[in-house]
C-alpha positions in Angstrom: 76.5 46.1 83.3 75.9 47.8 86.6 76.5 46.2 90.0 73.1 47.4 91.2 69.7 45.9 90.9 67.1 48.7 90.9 63.4 47.8 91.3 62.1 50.6 89.1 63.3 52.3 86.0 60.6 54.9 86.0 60.8 58.6 86.9 57.5 60.3 87.4 57.4 64.1 87.0 54.8 66.7 86.8 55.9 70.0 85.3 54.3 73.2 84.1 55.4 75.7 81.4 54.3 79.3 81.1 55.7 81.3 78.3 55.2 82.6 74.8 55.5 81.5 71.2 56.4 83.6 68.2 56.2 82.3 64.7 56.9 84.3 61.5 56.7 82.9 58.0 58.0 84.7 54.9 57.7 83.7 51.3 61.1 84.2 49.6 59.6 83.3 46.2 56.6 81.3 44.9 58.6 78.1 45.7 60.7 79.0 48.8 59.5 79.7 52.3 61.5 80.6 55.4 60.0 80.3 58.9 61.3 81.7 62.1 60.1 80.3 65.4 60.8 81.2 69.0 59.6 79.7 72.3 60.5 81.0 75.7 59.2 80.7 79.2 59.4 79.5 82.8 59.5 75.7 83.5 58.6 74.4 87.0 58.7 70.8 88.3 56.1 69.9 90.9 56.8 66.2 91.3 60.4 65.4 90.7 61.4 62.6 93.1 62.7 59.2 92.1 62.3 56.6 94.9 63.6 53.1 94.5 64.5 50.0 96.4 67.8 48.7 95.3 70.3 46.0 96.1 73.8 45.0 95.0 74.0 42.1 92.6 74.4 38.7 94.3 73.5 40.3 97.6 69.7 40.4 97.4 69.3 40.2 101.2 71.1 43.6 101.7 68.5 45.9 100.2 68.5 49.7 100.6 66.3 52.6 99.7 67.3 55.4 97.4 65.7 58.8 96.7 66.7 61.4 94.2 65.4 64.9 93.9 66.1 67.8 91.6 68.1 70.4 93.3 66.5 73.2 91.3 62.8 72.9 90.3 62.7 76.1 88.2 64.3 76.9 84.9 64.2 79.3 82.0 63.6 77.5 78.7 64.5 79.1 75.4 64.1 77.5 71.9 64.7 79.0 68.5 64.2 77.5 65.1 64.8 78.5 61.5 63.2 76.5 58.7 63.8 76.8 55.0 61.4 74.9 52.6 61.8 74.8 48.9 59.1 73.6 46.5 57.1 72.2 49.4 59.4 69.1 49.3 62.9 69.8 50.5 63.6 71.4 53.8 66.4 72.4 56.1 65.8 73.1 59.8 68.2 74.4 62.5 67.0 74.3 66.1 68.8 75.7 69.1 67.5 75.2 72.7 68.7 76.0 76.2 67.4 75.1 79.7 68.9 77.6 82.1 69.1 76.7 85.8 72.1 76.8 88.1 74.0 75.6 85.0 73.1 76.0 81.3 72.1 73.0 79.2 72.4 73.8 75.5 71.5 71.7 72.5 71.5 72.1 68.7 69.8 70.0 66.0 70.1 70.2 62.2 67.7 68.5 59.9 67.8 68.2 56.1 65.2 66.2 54.3 62.5 65.7 51.7 58.8 65.5 52.3 56.8 63.0 50.2 
């Protein structure tokens, strides 16, 4: 539990993305398909401020105002994905993505499943 009461839990943002998408699908056999996908581009945030009135718990008379703003509004976003589907039912998907700003955020995701 936090020692702060914050009047809002919302963050409003408006961003734009300009880039390109490449998708290539190859049939390995009559039952197996592999798909390569790549997305890359420039991401820009126009509205990125979080403004809140806050107070410490049990001190509701001592309110204060907080404001947060992204330090860097531009980033390079890259995402790659490899899908393997067998018999139109079973699939495996590996996704890698990165959001490059002053630092680099990197994430991976692996999915294995069946479609009904």
